[in-house]
N, C-alpha and C positions, 0 to 999 in steps of 0.2 A: 877683678878676675882677669887672669892671663888670657889675652886674646887668642892664644893658640890652644886653649883647652877646649877642643871641639867635641861635640857629641860623638860617642863611640860609633854610632850608626852612620854618621856622616863620613867618618874616617873609613869604615869598612866599605861604604858605597864607593868611595873614590878608589880604594884598592881594587875592588872587583871590576870597576869600570876600566881600569888600566891593565887588567891581567886576564884571568881565566873566564870571566863571565861578561862578554860584551853585550849580551842581551839586557843587562841591567840598565843600560842607557836608554832602552826603549820601554822600560817598565816603570810603573808607578809603585812598584812593590816595596821599595825601601823608604823609610821616613827618618826624620832627624832626632826623634826622641821617643820616650814612652807615652808622651802626651796625647798621641792620636788614639790610644787605646785599641790598636789593631794588633792582634796576635800573629806572630810570624813563625811559621813552621818550615822545616826543611827535611827532605828525604830523597833517597835515590830511587825515585819512582817515575813511571813513564805512562801516564794516562794518555789515551789517544782520541777519545771521544767522550762526550757527556751522555751518550745513549747507553743505558744499562742493558739493553736487549742485544747490543752488538759487540760488546767487548767484555773481557775479564780484567782488563788492565786499569780500570778507572774507579775501583772501589773507593780509593781516595782520589779525588775529593767528594765523590757523590755521597758517601756515607754521612757527610755533615748536613746534607740537604734532604735525603730520602730516609724514611723509616722502613725497617722490616716489620712485618706483622708482630713477631715476637723477637726473634734474633738471639744469638748466643748470650749477649750481655744481660738480657732480661731474665734468662734462666739461671745465670750465675750470680746476679746481684739484684737484691730486692728493690733497690732504689733506682734501677735503670730499666725503663720500659720503652717499648716500641710503639707502633701504631695502635696496638691493643693494650689496654691497661690491665686486663684480666682475661683468663681463659679457663676452660674446663672440658672434660670429656665425659660422655655418658657411660653408663654401665656396659653398653654394648661395645665399647672401645672403638666405635666407628663415627659417632656423632660428636663433633667438636663445636663449642660455642665460644665466641670471642666478643668481649665487650670493648667497643671502641671508645676513645676519649670523648665525652660529651662536648658539643659546641666547638670542636677542633676546626681550625681553618687551614687552608693552603696558604702559602706565602703571598698569593695574589688576592687574598681575602675571600675566596670561594669556600663554601663549607667542605670539610674533609670528613667523609663518612664511611660507613661499612660498604656503601655502594662502590666507592673507589677501590677498596680492597677486593671486592667481588669482581669488579671489572678487570683489575690487574691479573688475577688468577685465570679468569675466563679468557682473557686476551691471549694468554699463553696456551691454555688447554685447547682452545678452539683451533690452534695452529698445528696440533699434533697430527702427523701423517701427511701433511700437505707439503708441496714443494718448498714453501717458504716457512717451514716450521721454525719457531723461535727457540733454537737450541744451540746458539753460538755465543751467548753472552752470560753475564752474571744473572740476569733475569732469564730463566730458561725453563723448558718443559719437564725437566727431570723430576720424577715423583708424581707428576700430575696424572699419569696413567692409572694411578691407584685411587683417584678421586671420583666419587660418584656424582656429587653435586656441590655447588657453591652458591649460597643464597644470602642476600642481605635481608634479614627479617625486618629490620627497620634501620634508621640512620646509625644506631649505636650497637647493632647486633649482627654479627656475621656468623653464619653456620656453614661448616664444611663437613660433609659426610663422605667417608672413605669407603672403598669397596672391601678393604681388608684392614685389620688393625695395623696402624703405622703411626710413627711419631712425626711424619712429614709435616703435618699442619703447624707444629711448633718448631720443628727443626729447619725448615726451609729458610733460606736467606734472601728471598725475593724482595726487592725494593718496591714498596707500594707507590704507584704513580697516579696522578690525577686523571680521572676519566675525561674531563672536559678538554684536556690537552691531547691525550693519546688516542681518543676514539677516532680522530681524523687521520691517524697514521696507519698505513697498510702494513701487513706483516712483512712484505717484501722490503719496504723502506725501513721498517723498524730493525731488521736484521742486517742492514747494510748501509744505505745512503743517508738516512736521517741522522743529523748530527746532534739534535737536541741542544741547539746553541743557547748560551745564557742570555738573559737570566733564567735559571731553572725555576720550576714551581714545585716546592716541596713542603714537608711538615717538620723538618729538622730545624735546629737552632741557627744554622748558617746556610745561606743560599748562595750558590755559585753565581756570581754576577759577571765574571770575565774569565775566559780560559784561553791561554796562549800555549799551544802544545810545545813541549820540551822546555817551557819556561816557568810558568806559574799559573795558579788559579786564584782569583780574588773572590772572597765571599763576604757578604754583608749580613748583619744581624736580621733575623726574621722577626718582624714586629708582631706577628701573629702566633709566635711559638707558644704552645700550650702551657709551658712552664713560666711564661712571662718573657718579654724580650730580653735576650742575653745582655749582660752588663758590659761586655766588650763591644766595640764598634764594628768589628769585623775580623777577618782572618785572611792571611795570604799564605798559601802553600806553595813553596818553591820546589821545583823539580831539578835535582842535581844529578849529573852523570858520575860524579865522584863525591865520596864522603869527605874529602879534604875541605871543600868549601863549607860544608855543614859545620865541621869543627871550627873553622875560622870564624864563621858567622856567630857561633855560640860564644866564642871567646870575646869577640868584639862587641857583642850585644846586638848584632844585626839580626840574629835569630833568637827567638824565645824558647824554641824546642827543636830538637833534631833527633832523628832515629836512623837506624841502619849504620851506626857508627862502627868503625873498626876497633879491634881490641886496643891498639896503640893509642888511638884518639881518645877512647873511653878512659884509659889509664891516665892520660895527660889531663883530660878535663876534670877528672876526679880530684885533682890537686888544686883546682881553681875555687877559691872561697865563694865566688859569685854563682857557682853552678852546682846543681844536684844531679848526680848520675844514677842510673837505675839499670838493672838487669832482670829480664823476665823470661821465663819459659814460655814458648809459643808452640804452635802446631807444625812448624816447618820440619820437613824430613829431607836430609841430603842423602843421595843414594848413588850407587854405581848400578847402572842397568845394562843388561845383556840384550843384544838384538836376537830374539829367539825365532825370528821368521825362518821359514823353510822354503818359501817360494819367492815371489816378487818382493824385492827389497831386502833379501837376506844378506847377512854379513859375509865376510871373506872366508869363513870356515864353518863346517857343520858342527864343530866342537861347541859353538855357542848355543846350539839346540839341545845339548846334552846336560841334563841336570847334574850328573856326576862331575862333569868338567866345571860347571858353575859352583857347585858345592866345594870343590877343592880350592877354587879361587878364593872362596870365603875365608879359608884358613890363612890366606896370605895378606889379609887386610887387618891392620892393627887400629881398630876404632879408638882405642884409648890414646894412641899416639896422635891420631888426627885431631882429637880434641885438645890435647896438651900442646902440640907443636903448631898445628895450622890455625886452631881457634884460640890459642893461648888460654885454654881452660874455660872458655865461655861456651859451654854446651855439655851435652851428655853423649856418651858413646852410643853408636847405633846398634840396634838389636833387630827388632821386627818392625812390622808396619805401624804399630801403635807407639806413639811417643809418650814420654813420662807424664806430660800434662793431662793426657786422657786417663785420669786415675781410675775410672770405672772399668777400663778395658786393658790397661797396660800390664804386661808380663815381661819379666826379664828372660823368659824361656830357658831357665837355668838347666833344665833336664836335657835340652837338645841344643843348647847354644854352642856355636863354634868358638874356638879360642885361637889366638894368633900363634901360629907355629909354621914357619916356612918349611921345615922338614916334613911336617905332617901334610902340608899342601902338596909337596913333591911326591910323597908316598901315594897319596890319593890320585894324583895325576897319573903316576906310573900304573897304578891298579886299574885305572879307567882306560888305559891304552894310549896315553899321551906321553911318550917317552922320548928321551934324547938318545937315540940309538947310535948316532955317530960321534957323540962326545963333543959336539961343537958348541954346547951351551944353549942350544935352541931346541925346544921340543918339536916333535912331529905329531900330526894328527893320526887318526886310526888308519888312514890310507898311506901313511909314511911321508906325508908332505909337511915340510916345515912351514911355519906361519908366523906372521906378525899382525897384531891387532891394532886397529885404529880407534883411539879414544877421542870422542868429540866432547867439547865443553864450550861454555860461553856465558854471557851476562845473564843475570836473573832479575826478575821483577821482585824477588824476595831478598832475603839476606844473601849477599854474594858468597859463593863458595871460594875460599882462598885458593889461589893458584898452588900454594904449598900442598894442599890436600890432593890436587890432581897429580902433582909431582911425586908425592909419597906413594900413591896407588901405582903409578907407572913404574916407579922404582922397585916396589915389592914384586910386581909381576915379572919384571926383568930378572930378579934374583931367583925366580923359580923356573927360568927358561922360557918365559913368554915375553918377547920384546913387544913394546908398545910405542906407537907413534901418537903424539898428541896434536889434535887439530883444534885450535881456538877459533870459534865462529862468532859473528855478530848475532844479535838477537833474531833477526829475520832469517838468516841462514840456518840457525839452530832449529827454529820452529819448522822450517821446511824439511830438515833432515829427519825429525821425529814425527812428521805428519804420517797419517795412515798410508800404507803402501799404495793404495789405489789413487792417492793424491800426490804420489811422487816421493813419499817418505821412505826411509830405510837406507840400506847401502852402507851403514856404519857397523862397527863391531861393539864398542863399549860407549856408554854415555854417562857422564857425571852431571847430574841436574838436581833440582829440588822441587818440592811442592808444598803449598801452605793452604790447607783447607781446614775444616772444623774437626770437632771430636765426635760427631755423630757416626754411627757404625758405617754408613755408606761412604763417608769421607775417608775414614780410616782404611777401608778396603778397596777404594776406587783404583789404586795402582794395578790391581789384578783383574779388574773387570774387562771382559771382552768388549763390552759396549763402549769402553772409554779409550779404545785404541785410536791414536791420533790426537787425543786430548791429554788425559791424565795418565793413561797407561803407556809409559814411554818404552817399555820392553817388548811390546806387541805380544805378550804372553797370553795364552788362553788355556783355560782348564774348566771342563764342564762341572766338576764337583765344586770348585771354587765359586763359579757363577751361581750354582744352586744354593750354596750357603749364603751368598750375598742376597739372592732373591728372598731367602727365608728371613734373614735379619731385617730386611726392608719392611716386612709385614709383621714385625714383632714389637709389642709394646712392653712386654715383661722384661725387666732389666736382667734378671738371672738367666733367662733363656737367651737374651741378646748377647750376654757375656759369653755363654757357652758357644754360640755360633761364631762369634768373632774370634774366639780362641782357636776353634777348629780351623777357620780360614787362615788365620795368621800362621799357624803351625804348618799348614799345607804349603803355603807359598814360601815359607822359610825353607822347608825341605827341598822344594823345587828350585829355589834360588834364582829366579829371573832378576832379582834385585839383591844387592848387598847393601844394607843400611850403613852409611858411614857415620852419621852423627845427627843429633838434634840440636841445632845451635840455639843459643839464647839471644834475645833482642837486646841490643845495647842502645840506650837512649840517654838523653840529658836535657835539662831545662835550666834556664836562668832563674834567679831569685828576685830580680829587681823590679819587674814591670807588673807581674800578675800574681794573684793569689787564687787558691782553689784547685791546684793540681792534685792528681791522684798520688798514691803512695806506692802500692804494689805495681800498678800500671799508671804511669804518668799520663799516658794517652791510651785509651782502649784501642785495640787493633780490630775491634768488631763493631764499634759504634762511634758516636760523636762525643762521648765522655772524654775530657771534662769541658768541652767548649760550651756546654749548656750551663755551666756553673762557674766558669772563670770570672774573676772580677779584677779590675785595675787596682793597683795599690795607690792609695791616696787619690782615688778617682771617683 
């Protein structure tokens, strides 16, 4: 054999060491072949702590270690279950019973029972209304105000009784944690200083054993996993600031799977005979938000508070062009709050939907009192003052919004007489700007951002919730009727009624236009064929659970 025929992984490691990833020299993350049976994943993600009560940013890699009681995957796929193997609701629509896997163990060998699930929910619920309420992370108190009682009837039976009919018991995405670890952690520490340093203790197939922020997380196979110890030896999840290194790693074989790829990378990788590419609809929504505040934190012009102004802007946005030109076809044009993946609730709003027409946008602005009276090409507000809007944007923990989309929006607004200056911010500065006004947020005019939650009604409508200002409600918009509809849908278990309430809320916020939906991007991902078998098809990797890490197996291993 030619002495220069090196392993592709060794070559890639050397390239990265000498170029854009100096951290690799300090990492045990790369190996020289498929022989170690360690799965290597890469994504542009930025987990900051392994404490699920203190962050939204660490779903990956925590999802490989912790189970949800049910979770989205268990509801969509019969063969994917969470902490509970089965569940039911009584005729009263209030009493839920969950059967926990018998003889399940935590990764440290301790019994994992219904008592741990009861502890997790009570730990959250008992913090409600206190100064250290656990409301700042993935594991949070949202929805628990509607719970009457949480009881472990025995080791394998959890009962949740709600105050009103609600699907929260099966819709919530709380990660179940071990009581014997967390009972010693105060609420104050849980929401802030407690890091939950590895090795974590969970019931998932892969246990986080090492975490280096901004670099990687190493995971080892859970020998106590209820489905049997995974056939792979472990997993390394790399955190990349750029998708370029992900594409390079896939080509060289240094990575087995990568996600958040760009359209150009995906197209290039699709030509590689050693790689399988995939495109999946997801729950992400990319949007243009208006700062609707009228007091502290308000934008530079009162026009932003006017639904007629915002509606007119909607006619100047060509969602189809954004998909075709900025996303290169990998997405669906934006319409309302509900994305096409949420098939139970999606509507194209054909009877009220705006269409791209710059002339119509101009006519509506004129009619609303925003005219260019002096002919200088710049419109004035109703007080006769010309204005320029600041549009802020920045990096996302989800699929990045291409800068081309930002440029398109700014260009279209300029063509209708509304000049726009674009301010690109880093992640921290962007979060500070759209924080609640009492926390120093606001002061901007337009925001291009995105969000990725689930398909339950609350997640679909959260952008308009007054309770979510400073978190998911980036426009600061409030509307009593919308909040009432949201409150009603949260206590509804009947699908038809839920659909009617969601449709009313979606139409209300569409007409008020605090957001203009730009697009619903698809997830671009790829995997190699050579080291492992057992990948998914429609979803190579679930975005909501640890599939397929529980069933991957080495080739020839």
